[in-house]
C-alpha angles and dihedrals in degrees: 000000000000117000114201111201139166109246090197089203090293111144094206098046094100095048091044091054092044090053089062094057116095111245092241090060102040094099092052099047122080122190119202136155149131116304091233124006124329090241089068090052091050091049090051101040108020135246118000092246090055090048092049093050091048092049091050090049090051090052094047094046095037092237133131102216093126099016087057091066114123088244094052109030092088086073091069097112094046091043091054091052091044093051092048094053105029107030094077091052102043100034104031112163115235114252 
């Protein structure tokens, strides 16, 4: 499960959200989001659909072009976990 939240510039928002996840599910829940409000992300990177496609491309190609944005780079730890667990499923290379 991927939880998309607004961090609203709050340094404890991730740990607060993680504390609400039952221990048995922690390894299967990923929490990502814009550092401030999503409107700032849209103003910086364009329409949400464009952002989503660029983030998916970064995941597929194992790059950080969009994920490296100052409003998204705080997701690095969760993104690393997400890529490790989900990349082989979503972006499996044909044999």
